[in-house]
VEXDREN-2710 file (C-alpha; in Angstrom, 1 decimal):
% VEXDREN-2710
k/r/px/py/pz
1/UNK/163.5/79.8/1.3
2/UNK/166.1/79.2/-1.3
3/UNK/165.4/81.3/-4.5
4/UNK/165.4/79.8/-7.9
5/UNK/165.9/76.2/-6.5
6/UNK/164.7/74.2/-9.4
7/UNK/167.3/72.1/-11.4
8/UNK/169.0/74.6/-13.7
9/UNK/169.6/72.3/-16.6
10/UNK/166.9/69.7/-17.3
11/UNK/168.7/68.5/-20.3
12/UNK/171.5/67.0/-18.2
13/UNK/170.5/66.0/-14.7
14/UNK/172.1/63.9/-12.0
15/UNK/170.1/63.0/-8.9
16/UNK/172.9/63.9/-6.5
17/UNK/173.1/67.8/-6.5
18/UNK/173.0/70.8/-4.2
19/UNK/171.5/74.2/-4.9
20/UNK/173.9/76.9/-3.8
21/UNK/171.4/79.9/-4.3
22/UNK/170.7/82.1/-1.4
23/UNK/172.6/84.1/1.0
24/UNK/176.5/84.7/0.2
25/UNK/178.9/87.2/1.8
26/UNK/179.5/89.7/-0.6
27/UNK/181.5/93.0/-1.3
28/UNK/182.0/95.4/-4.1
29/UNK/185.6/95.9/-5.1
30/UNK/185.7/98.9/-7.7
31/UNK/189.5/99.4/-7.1
32/UNK/189.9/95.7/-7.9
33/UNK/192.2/95.4/-5.0
34/UNK/190.5/92.5/-3.2
35/UNK/193.2/89.9/-4.1
36/UNK/196.0/92.0/-2.8
37/UNK/194.0/92.3/0.5
38/UNK/193.6/88.5/0.7
39/UNK/189.9/88.3/-0.2
40/UNK/190.5/84.7/-1.8
41/UNK/191.7/83.5/1.3
42/UNK/189.0/81.3/3.2
43/UNK/189.1/83.3/6.4
44/UNK/188.5/86.7/4.6
45/UNK/185.7/88.7/5.9
46/UNK/183.4/90.3/3.2
47/UNK/181.3/93.2/4.7
48/UNK/177.8/92.6/3.2
49/UNK/175.6/90.1/1.9
50/UNK/173.8/89.3/-1.3
51/UNK/171.1/86.8/-2.5
52/UNK/172.3/84.7/-5.3
53/UNK/171.4/84.4/-8.3
54/UNK/170.4/87.8/-8.5
55/UNK/173.0/90.5/-9.6
56/UNK/173.8/93.4/-7.2
57/UNK/172.1/96.1/-9.2
58/UNK/168.7/94.3/-8.7
59/UNK/166.2/94.7/-5.8
60/UNK/166.0/90.9/-5.4
61/UNK/169.8/90.7/-4.7
62/UNK/169.2/92.8/-1.5
63/UNK/172.0/95.1/-2.6
64/UNK/170.5/97.3/-5.5
65/UNK/173.7/99.2/-6.3
66/UNK/173.1/100.9/-9.5
67/UNK/176.2/102.6/-10.2
68/UNK/179.1/101.0/-12.2
69/UNK/180.7/98.2/-10.6
70/UNK/184.1/96.9/-11.7
71/UNK/184.7/94.2/-9.4
72/UNK/182.7/91.9/-6.8
73/UNK/183.5/89.2/-4.5
74/UNK/181.4/86.3/-3.2
75/UNK/181.9/83.7/-0.5
76/UNK/180.0/80.7/0.9
77/UNK/180.5/77.7/3.0
78/UNK/179.7/74.2/1.3
79/UNK/179.6/71.2/3.8
80/UNK/180.5/67.7/2.3
81/UNK/180.6/64.4/3.6
82/UNK/183.3/61.6/3.1
83/UNK/181.2/60.0/0.4
84/UNK/180.9/63.2/-1.8
85/UNK/184.4/64.1/-1.4
86/UNK/185.4/60.6/-2.9
87/UNK/183.4/61.5/-6.1
88/UNK/183.9/64.2/-8.8
89/UNK/182.5/67.3/-7.4
90/UNK/181.4/69.7/-10.1
91/UNK/180.7/73.4/-9.3
92/UNK/178.5/74.8/-11.8
93/UNK/177.6/78.6/-12.7
94/UNK/174.7/79.5/-14.8
95/UNK/176.6/82.6/-15.8
96/UNK/178.8/85.3/-14.3
97/UNK/179.2/88.6/-15.8
98/UNK/182.0/89.0/-16.9
99/UNK/185.4/87.3/-16.0
100/UNK/185.2/84.9/-13.1
101/UNK/187.7/83.5/-10.8
102/UNK/186.7/80.7/-8.4
103/UNK/188.8/79.8/-5.3
104/UNK/188.2/76.9/-3.1
105/UNK/189.7/76.8/0.3
106/UNK/191.9/79.7/-0.8
107/UNK/193.3/77.9/-3.8
108/UNK/192.5/78.9/-7.4
109/UNK/190.5/76.2/-9.0
110/UNK/189.3/77.7/-12.3
111/UNK/188.2/80.8/-14.2
112/UNK/185.9/81.7/-17.2
113/UNK/185.6/84.6/-19.4
114/UNK/182.4/85.6/-20.8
115/UNK/179.3/87.0/-19.0
116/UNK/176.4/84.9/-20.6
117/UNK/177.0/81.2/-20.8
118/UNK/177.2/78.4/-18.2
119/UNK/180.8/77.0/-17.1
120/UNK/181.8/74.3/-14.7
121/UNK/184.8/73.8/-12.3
122/UNK/185.7/70.3/-11.1
123/UNK/186.7/71.2/-7.6
124/UNK/187.5/67.6/-6.4
125/UNK/191.2/68.2/-6.0
126/UNK/190.4/71.3/-3.5
127/UNK/187.6/70.0/-1.3
128/UNK/187.8/67.9/1.8
129/UNK/185.3/66.4/4.3
130/UNK/183.6/69.1/6.3
131/UNK/183.3/73.0/5.5
132/UNK/184.8/74.1/2.3
133/UNK/184.9/77.9/1.4
134/UNK/183.9/78.8/-2.0
135/UNK/185.1/82.3/-3.2
136/UNK/184.1/83.8/-6.4
137/UNK/185.7/87.1/-7.8
138/UNK/184.2/88.7/-10.9
139/UNK/185.3/91.6/-13.1
140/UNK/183.2/93.6/-15.5
141/UNK/183.4/96.9/-17.4
142/UNK/180.5/97.7/-19.8
143/UNK/182.6/100.5/-21.3
144/UNK/185.3/98.2/-22.5
145/UNK/185.1/98.0/-26.3
146/UNK/186.4/94.3/-26.2
147/UNK/183.6/93.2/-23.7
148/UNK/180.1/92.6/-25.3
149/UNK/177.5/94.2/-22.9
150/UNK/174.4/93.6/-24.8
151/UNK/171.6/96.1/-23.6
152/UNK/173.4/97.2/-20.6
153/UNK/173.8/100.9/-20.3
154/UNK/177.2/102.4/-20.9
155/UNK/176.0/105.7/-19.4
156/UNK/175.1/106.1/-15.8
157/UNK/171.5/106.2/-16.4
158/UNK/169.3/103.9/-18.5
159/UNK/168.8/105.6/-21.8
160/UNK/167.1/104.7/-25.3
161/UNK/167.1/100.9/-25.7
162/UNK/169.9/100.4/-23.2
163/UNK/168.9/99.5/-19.6
164/UNK/170.2/98.7/-16.0
165/UNK/173.6/96.8/-16.1
166/UNK/174.3/93.4/-14.6
167/UNK/177.6/92.4/-12.8
168/UNK/178.5/89.1/-11.3
169/UNK/176.6/86.1/-10.7
170/UNK/173.1/86.1/-12.4
171/UNK/172.3/82.6/-12.7
172/UNK/172.0/79.7/-10.4
173/UNK/175.0/78.2/-8.8
174/UNK/175.0/74.4/-7.9
175/UNK/177.2/71.5/-7.0
176/UNK/176.6/68.0/-8.4
177/UNK/178.5/64.7/-7.6
178/UNK/179.4/62.2/-10.3
179/UNK/181.4/58.8/-10.0
180/UNK/185.1/59.0/-11.3
181/UNK/183.7/57.2/-14.5
182/UNK/181.0/59.6/-15.9
183/UNK/179.4/61.2/-18.9
184/UNK/181.0/64.4/-19.8
185/UNK/178.5/65.8/-22.6
186/UNK/175.9/64.3/-24.8
187/UNK/174.9/65.6/-28.3
188/UNK/171.6/64.5/-29.8
189/UNK/171.0/64.3/-33.7
190/UNK/167.3/63.6/-34.4
191/UNK/166.1/61.7/-37.5
192/UNK/162.5/62.4/-38.1
193/UNK/162.4/59.8/-40.9
194/UNK/163.5/56.4/-39.3
195/UNK/162.4/57.7/-36.7
196/UNK/165.5/57.7/-34.3
197/UNK/168.5/59.7/-32.8
198/UNK/172.2/59.7/-33.1
199/UNK/173.8/60.0/-29.7
200/UNK/177.3/61.4/-29.5
201/UNK/178.5/61.1/-26.1
202/UNK/181.8/62.3/-24.7
203/UNK/183.0/59.9/-21.7
204/UNK/185.5/60.0/-19.0
205/UNK/187.0/56.6/-18.2
206/UNK/185.8/53.3/-19.5
207/UNK/182.7/51.3/-18.8
208/UNK/179.3/50.0/-20.4
209/UNK/177.2/52.9/-21.9
210/UNK/173.4/52.5/-22.3
211/UNK/170.6/54.9/-23.3
212/UNK/166.8/54.4/-23.3
213/UNK/164.3/56.7/-24.7
214/UNK/160.9/56.8/-23.1
215/UNK/157.7/58.6/-24.2
216/UNK/154.7/59.0/-22.0
217/UNK/156.1/56.3/-19.6
218/UNK/156.7/53.7/-22.2
219/UNK/160.1/52.5/-23.3
220/UNK/160.4/53.4/-27.1
221/UNK/164.0/52.8/-27.8
222/UNK/167.3/51.4/-26.2
223/UNK/171.0/50.9/-27.1
224/UNK/173.8/49.4/-25.3
225/UNK/177.5/50.1/-26.1
226/UNK/179.8/47.7/-24.0
227/UNK/183.2/48.8/-22.8
228/UNK/182.8/52.4/-24.1
229/UNK/185.3/55.2/-23.7
230/UNK/186.3/58.6/-25.2
231/UNK/183.7/59.8/-27.9
232/UNK/181.1/57.3/-28.7
233/UNK/178.7/57.7/-31.6
234/UNK/175.6/55.4/-31.9
235/UNK/172.2/55.3/-33.4
236/UNK/169.1/54.4/-31.6
237/UNK/165.8/53.6/-33.6
238/UNK/162.5/54.6/-32.0
239/UNK/159.5/52.3/-32.1
240/UNK/157.1/55.5/-31.7
241/UNK/157.2/58.6/-33.9
242/UNK/156.0/61.8/-32.1
243/UNK/157.2/65.1/-33.8
244/UNK/158.2/68.2/-32.1
245/UNK/156.0/71.0/-33.5
246/UNK/154.8/74.4/-32.8
247/UNK/152.4/74.2/-29.9
248/UNK/153.2/70.7/-29.2
249/UNK/156.5/69.8/-27.6
250/UNK/156.0/66.0/-27.4
251/UNK/159.4/65.5/-25.6
252/UNK/161.1/61.9/-25.1
253/UNK/162.8/61.4/-21.8
254/UNK/166.3/60.0/-22.5
255/UNK/168.2/57.9/-19.8
256/UNK/171.8/57.8/-20.0
257/UNK/174.0/55.3/-17.9
258/UNK/177.8/54.9/-18.1
259/UNK/179.1/52.7/-15.6
260/UNK/177.8/53.9/-12.3
261/UNK/177.0/57.4/-13.6
262/UNK/173.1/58.1/-14.4
263/UNK/172.2/61.3/-16.3
264/UNK/168.5/62.2/-17.3
265/UNK/167.9/64.1/-20.3
266/UNK/165.3/64.6/-23.1
267/UNK/165.1/65.4/-26.8
268/UNK/162.6/66.2/-29.6
269/UNK/162.0/64.9/-33.1
270/UNK/162.4/67.9/-35.0
271/UNK/164.2/68.9/-38.5
272/UNK/164.5/72.5/-40.0
273/UNK/165.2/73.1/-43.6
274/UNK/165.2/76.0/-46.2
275/UNK/163.3/75.5/-49.5
276/UNK/163.3/78.6/-51.6
277/UNK/161.3/81.4/-49.6
278/UNK/160.0/78.8/-47.1
279/UNK/161.2/77.7/-43.8
280/UNK/160.4/74.2/-43.1
281/UNK/159.9/72.5/-40.0
282/UNK/159.5/68.7/-40.3
283/UNK/159.0/69.4/-44.0
284/UNK/156.1/71.9/-43.3
285/UNK/156.1/75.5/-44.2
286/UNK/155.6/77.3/-40.8
287/UNK/155.2/80.9/-40.6
288/UNK/157.3/82.1/-37.6
289/UNK/155.3/84.7/-35.7
290/UNK/158.1/85.9/-33.4
291/UNK/158.2/88.5/-30.8
292/UNK/161.3/90.4/-29.6
293/UNK/162.0/89.0/-26.1
294/UNK/164.9/90.8/-24.3
295/UNK/164.5/88.9/-20.9
296/UNK/164.6/91.7/-18.5
297/UNK/162.7/92.1/-15.2
298/UNK/162.1/95.0/-12.9
299/UNK/163.0/93.1/-9.8
300/UNK/165.7/90.8/-11.1
301/UNK/167.2/92.6/-14.1
302/UNK/168.8/89.8/-16.1
303/UNK/167.3/87.1/-13.9
304/UNK/163.5/86.0/-13.7
305/UNK/162.4/86.0/-10.0
306/UNK/160.8/82.5/-10.3
307/UNK/160.9/79.8/-12.8
308/UNK/157.2/80.4/-13.3
309/UNK/158.0/83.7/-14.6
310/UNK/160.4/82.3/-17.2
311/UNK/157.4/80.1/-18.3
312/UNK/155.1/83.1/-18.0
313/UNK/156.7/85.2/-20.7
314/UNK/156.4/82.3/-23.0
315/UNK/152.7/82.0/-22.1
316/UNK/152.2/85.7/-22.6
317/UNK/153.6/85.5/-26.0
318/UNK/151.3/82.5/-26.9
319/UNK/148.4/84.6/-25.6
320/UNK/149.3/87.2/-28.2
321/UNK/149.1/84.7/-31.0
322/UNK/152.8/84.3/-31.4
323/UNK/154.7/81.0/-31.8
324/UNK/158.1/81.9/-31.1
325/UNK/160.7/84.7/-30.1
326/UNK/164.0/86.3/-31.0
327/UNK/165.9/86.0/-27.6
328/UNK/167.4/89.4/-28.2
329/UNK/170.8/90.6/-27.2
330/UNK/171.1/88.1/-24.4
331/UNK/171.8/84.4/-23.9
332/UNK/168.8/83.0/-22.0
333/UNK/169.1/80.4/-19.3
334/UNK/168.5/76.8/-20.0
335/UNK/165.5/76.7/-17.9
336/UNK/163.7/79.2/-20.5
337/UNK/164.8/76.8/-23.2
338/UNK/163.4/73.8/-21.3
339/UNK/160.0/75.6/-21.0
340/UNK/160.4/76.6/-24.7
341/UNK/161.0/72.8/-25.6
342/UNK/157.9/71.7/-23.6
343/UNK/155.5/74.2/-25.1
344/UNK/156.8/73.9/-28.7
345/UNK/157.9/77.4/-28.8
346/UNK/160.3/78.6/-31.6
347/UNK/163.4/80.7/-30.6
348/UNK/166.3/82.0/-32.3
349/UNK/169.6/81.9/-30.3
350/UNK/171.4/85.3/-30.4
351/UNK/174.5/86.8/-28.7
352/UNK/174.8/90.1/-26.9
353/UNK/177.2/91.8/-29.3
354/UNK/176.4/95.4/-28.6
355/UNK/179.2/97.2/-27.0
356/UNK/181.9/94.9/-29.0
357/UNK/184.1/97.0/-31.1
358/UNK/183.4/94.9/-34.3
359/UNK/185.4/97.4/-36.7
360/UNK/188.7/95.8/-35.6
361/UNK/190.0/92.3/-36.3
362/UNK/190.9/91.6/-32.7
363/UNK/187.1/91.8/-31.7
364/UNK/186.9/88.1/-32.7
365/UNK/188.2/87.1/-29.3
366/UNK/185.5/89.0/-27.6
367/UNK/182.8/86.9/-29.3
368/UNK/183.9/83.8/-30.8
369/UNK/184.9/81.8/-27.9
370/UNK/181.7/82.5/-25.9
371/UNK/179.4/82.3/-28.8
372/UNK/180.6/78.9/-29.6
373/UNK/180.1/77.9/-25.9
374/UNK/176.5/79.0/-26.5
375/UNK/176.0/77.0/-29.6
376/UNK/177.5/73.9/-27.9
377/UNK/175.3/74.3/-24.7
378/UNK/172.0/74.7/-26.4
379/UNK/172.7/72.5/-29.3
380/UNK/170.2/69.8/-28.1
381/UNK/167.2/72.1/-27.6
382/UNK/164.5/71.6/-30.3
383/UNK/163.1/74.9/-29.5
384/UNK/166.3/76.7/-31.1
385/UNK/165.6/76.6/-34.9
386/UNK/168.3/79.1/-35.7
387/UNK/171.3/81.1/-34.7
388/UNK/172.2/84.8/-35.0
389/UNK/175.7/85.9/-33.3
390/UNK/175.3/89.7/-34.3
391/UNK/172.4/92.3/-34.3
392/UNK/172.7/95.6/-36.1
393/UNK/176.2/96.1/-36.6
394/UNK/176.2/99.8/-37.1
395/UNK/179.3/101.7/-37.8
396/UNK/181.3/102.9/-34.8
397/UNK/183.3/106.1/-34.6
398/UNK/183.2/106.6/-38.3
399/UNK/184.4/103.1/-38.9
400/UNK/182.7/100.3/-40.8
401/UNK/182.3/96.7/-39.5
402/UNK/185.3/94.5/-40.3
403/UNK/183.6/92.0/-42.7
404/UNK/186.0/89.1/-42.2
405/UNK/184.8/89.0/-38.5
406/UNK/181.1/88.3/-39.6
407/UNK/182.3/85.8/-42.0
408/UNK/184.4/84.0/-39.6
409/UNK/181.9/83.8/-36.9
410/UNK/179.3/82.6/-39.5
411/UNK/181.7/79.9/-40.9
412/UNK/182.7/78.7/-37.4
413/UNK/178.9/78.6/-36.4
414/UNK/178.1/76.4/-39.4
415/UNK/181.0/74.3/-38.6
416/UNK/179.9/73.9/-35.0
417/UNK/176.3/73.1/-36.0
418/UNK/175.2/72.4/-39.5
419/UNK/171.7/71.5/-38.6
420/UNK/170.5/74.9/-38.4
421/UNK/170.5/78.2/-40.4
422/UNK/172.6/81.0/-39.4
423/UNK/172.0/84.6/-39.8
424/UNK/175.5/86.5/-39.5
425/UNK/173.9/90.0/-38.3
426/UNK/170.2/90.7/-38.0
427/UNK/169.3/93.8/-39.9
428/UNK/172.7/95.0/-41.0
429/UNK/175.2/94.6/-42.5
430/UNK/175.1/91.1/-44.1
431/UNK/178.4/89.5/-45.1
432/UNK/177.9/85.5/-45.1
433/UNK/174.4/84.5/-44.2
434/UNK/171.9/81.8/-44.8
435/UNK/168.9/84.3/-44.5
436/UNK/168.9/88.0/-45.5
437/UNK/166.6/89.8/-43.0
438/UNK/165.8/93.4/-42.6
439/UNK/164.6/95.7/-39.8
440/UNK/161.9/98.4/-40.5
441/UNK/160.0/100.7/-38.0
442/UNK/157.9/102.3/-40.7
443/UNK/154.6/103.3/-38.7
444/UNK/152.5/103.7/-41.8
445/UNK/150.8/100.4/-42.7
446/UNK/150.0/101.6/-46.3
447/UNK/153.6/102.7/-46.9
448/UNK/154.9/99.5/-45.2
449/UNK/152.9/97.3/-47.4
450/UNK/153.7/99.1/-50.5
451/UNK/157.3/98.8/-50.0
452/UNK/157.2/95.0/-49.2
453/UNK/154.6/94.2/-51.7
454/UNK/157.3/94.8/-54.4
455/UNK/159.1/91.5/-53.1
456/UNK/156.1/89.7/-54.6
457/UNK/155.8/91.6/-57.8
458/UNK/159.4/92.0/-59.1
459/UNK/161.5/90.3/-56.5
460/UNK/162.8/93.4/-55.0
461/UNK/163.4/93.5/-51.2
462/UNK/162.9/97.0/-49.7
463/UNK/165.9/97.7/-47.7
464/UNK/166.8/101.2/-46.1
465/UNK/170.5/100.2/-46.0
466/UNK/170.5/99.0/-49.8
467/UNK/173.3/101.2/-50.5
468/UNK/175.6/99.0/-48.3
469/UNK/174.3/95.5/-48.8
470/UNK/172.4/93.7/-51.6
471/UNK/169.6/91.2/-51.5
472/UNK/170.3/88.5/-54.1
473/UNK/167.0/86.7/-53.6
474/UNK/165.9/83.8/-51.6
475/UNK/164.5/83.4/-48.1
476/UNK/164.0/86.5/-46.0
477/UNK/161.8/88.2/-43.4
478/UNK/161.3/91.3/-41.5
479/UNK/163.0/90.4/-38.1
480/UNK/162.1/93.8/-36.3
481/UNK/159.1/95.8/-37.0
482/UNK/156.3/97.6/-35.0
483/UNK/157.6/98.9/-31.8
484/UNK/154.5/101.0/-31.6
485/UNK/154.7/103.4/-28.4
486/UNK/151.9/102.9/-26.0
487/UNK/152.5/104.6/-22.4
488/UNK/150.2/103.4/-19.6
489/UNK/151.2/106.1/-17.2
490/UNK/152.5/109.6/-18.0
491/UNK/156.3/109.3/-18.4
492/UNK/158.4/111.9/-20.0
493/UNK/161.5/109.5/-20.6
494/UNK/159.1/106.8/-22.2
495/UNK/159.8/106.3/-26.0
496/UNK/158.8/103.9/-28.7
497/UNK/159.3/104.0/-32.4
498/UNK/157.6/106.8/-34.3
499/UNK/154.6/108.8/-33.2
500/UNK/152.3/107.0/-30.6
501/UNK/148.8/106.4/-31.5
502/UNK/146.3/108.4/-29.6
503/UNK/143.5/105.9/-29.0
504/UNK/143.5/102.0/-28.6
505/UNK/141.6/101.8/-31.8
506/UNK/144.3/103.8/-33.6
507/UNK/146.7/101.3/-32.1
508/UNK/144.9/98.3/-33.2
509/UNK/144.6/99.6/-36.7
510/UNK/148.1/100.3/-37.0
511/UNK/149.1/96.9/-35.5
512/UNK/146.8/95.1/-37.7
513/UNK/147.9/97.0/-40.8
514/UNK/151.7/96.2/-40.2
515/UNK/151.0/92.5/-39.3
516/UNK/148.6/92.1/-42.3
517/UNK/151.2/93.4/-44.8
518/UNK/153.6/90.7/-43.8
519/UNK/151.1/87.7/-43.3
520/UNK/149.6/88.3/-46.6
521/UNK/153.2/88.5/-48.4
522/UNK/153.9/85.2/-49.8
523/UNK/157.7/85.7/-50.0
524/UNK/158.2/86.2/-46.2
525/UNK/158.6/83.1/-43.9
526/UNK/157.9/85.3/-40.7
527/UNK/158.2/88.3/-38.8
528/UNK/159.4/89.5/-35.3
529/UNK/157.4/92.2/-33.7
530/UNK/159.1/94.6/-31.2
531/UNK/158.3/93.7/-28.4
532/UNK/156.9/91.6/-25.7
533/UNK/157.0/93.8/-22.6
534/UNK/158.2/97.3/-21.8
535/UNK/161.7/97.6/-20.5
536/UNK/162.4/100.7/-18.2
537/UNK/162.1/103.8/-20.5
538/UNK/161.5/101.7/-23.6
539/UNK/157.7/101.3/-23.6
540/UNK/156.6/99.6/-26.9
541/UNK/155.7/96.4/-25.4
542/UNK/152.4/94.5/-25.5
543/UNK/152.7/94.2/-21.8
544/UNK/154.0/96.7/-19.3
545/UNK/157.3/96.1/-17.6
546/UNK/155.5/94.4/-14.6
547/UNK/153.8/92.1/-17.2
548/UNK/150.2/93.7/-17.0
549/UNK/148.5/93.4/-20.5
550/UNK/148.0/96.8/-22.3
551/UNK/145.4/95.6/-24.7
552/UNK/142.8/93.1/-25.3
553/UNK/144.8/90.1/-25.8
554/UNK/142.0/88.2/-27.9
555/UNK/142.0/90.8/-30.3
556/UNK/145.7/91.0/-30.6
557/UNK/145.8/87.1/-31.0
558/UNK/143.3/87.0/-33.6
559/UNK/145.2/89.6/-35.6
560/UNK/148.6/87.9/-35.0
561/UNK/147.5/84.2/-35.4
562/UNK/145.7/84.1/-38.7
563/UNK/146.9/82.0/-41.5
564/UNK/149.9/83.6/-43.4
565/UNK/150.1/83.3/-47.3
566/UNK/153.3/81.1/-47.2
567/UNK/152.0/78.7/-44.7
568/UNK/151.0/75.1/-45.5
END
C-alpha cells in the first residue's frame, strides 16, 4: 500500500496525477561525494531503500538513522506513456530539507533551497516515453547558522525543547500532467459584503478562462474571460452568502478552466480585521483559544503517518475547547490546512526560524525567500488568520538581534499579503508588528492574574522583557503560557515549565486559574496554551506523544471554552 496517497494539495488539483510515495532507492552520503561517484546518473546503484515521504530518521521510513545526516540520495523509476510525455509534466515535492537537487535521466532539472515549503520542477524537457529515472539529492546541516532548523536538535540527543532531526524528503512527492496552455497559480480574495471573490490567475499561454463557484452542489457564481493570458484579475459575484467561521468551514468549491486545463480548488468567505483590542473575524470579536501545535509524531517525526492523524490533531484540540493553534516552528503541510479550512479552525502560520543567526544582516537570505514562498503557498487558506515569521529572537553569543532584519521581513510580509496581521516575532523582541504579544510561563495563577489585570486597570502590559521592548497600547495577547508538566510514566529526562502538580486536581486548579485570568481580561483577544501533545522529553502536553489524553477532556473543554470577556 502506498503511504500518504491522498492528493497533497486540495486547493489546486488536476485529475491526472500520480503519487510517487512508497519505496525509493536510497543512500546516506555524509561525505557529500555522491555526485563525484556518479549517483546522479540513471544507472547508479544506491545501496538501501526508504519509504517516502518519511524522513530517514523516522521509524516509518524503514531507515531510522538518528545521527547527523549531511547528504542523502533518492532514486525512483517513473514510467510514462506517449500521451503523458506530450503534456507538461510537473514533478511536485511537498518539502525537502534542506537544499534539493533534482535529476531526470541523469540531467539536472531543477533545485530548491529551503526545507519547509513545496516546490515544483517542470520535467517535460527531460522525460521520454517509457521508463524515466528520477534522482534527488538533498543536503542539510542543522548546525549551520544560516540554515533555519526550527526545533531540530543541534546536539546528538534530543534535549530541552529540541527534538529528533529531519533530513531530505518529508512530504509527499507526486507528478501531474497539464496541457501546454495551463493555469499556473490562482489567488483568491474574498469579499464578505457583496458577497463575492476576486480571482487573480497567472496563466501560461492564451485561451478562454472560466471559473465557477459551487456550494452544496449548486452553482452560485460564474465568470468568463475570453482570450485570457498573463495575469488576469476578475470579480465573481456570489448568489449565496455562507460565511467561514470558527467551527463552521462552509467552503465553496471553485472549478477553474483555461483552454483544456481544468483545476479544482475551494475558498471560504472570511475577513479579518483589528479594532482596538479586538480581533474581528467577519466583523465579530472572536476570542482565539489557541494551542501550541508543533507537528511532531513518534513514528514519522515531521510527517504524520496518515491523513487521518493530521485531521486527528485538530479534533483533539477541539475536544479540549480550543478553536485554533499556533503552528509552531514548522511549516505545516497543505493537507493540514485543508482540514483546518473544512473544520473552521484558526491557525497562525509561522516559520521555523530557530537556528538562524538573526544577529547579522546576511541572515535575511536564510529566511526571506522561503518565508515569502510560504506566504504565497498558503495565501488562499481561510483558516490562516495571521503570520509570524520569527519566534523568541533571543540574544546569541552575546549579540542582540539585527533589528532591520525583523523590520524588513515584516514589511515584505505586509507587501506580500495585506489581508492578514503580521507579528514580527512572537514573544520577543518586537521591532515592527501589528500585534504586540508576550510569553509567560508563570505557574502561580494568582500572580499571573495580578500581573495581567494591570492591563485593564492602567493600560500596563506586564512584560518580563520590558527593559528591551515597550508596549505602546493596542491589541495584544499572551501567545505562550501554561506548559504545565504532567508525566504519565516515570521519566528522568521529562520536563515542563515550573514545578509539576502532584495530583490531577492540583493540575486542574492551576490550569483553570491560568486560563480564567486571560478569559476574564477584556483587553486580551486570545491566548495560546503550551501545548497539544508531549514531544519526546518535553512532557507538558494535554495528550501524550502517542496522542493518549492525560485528563478528563470534558473538564478541560469546559474550562477552555467558556465565554471570554472580549467576545461578542
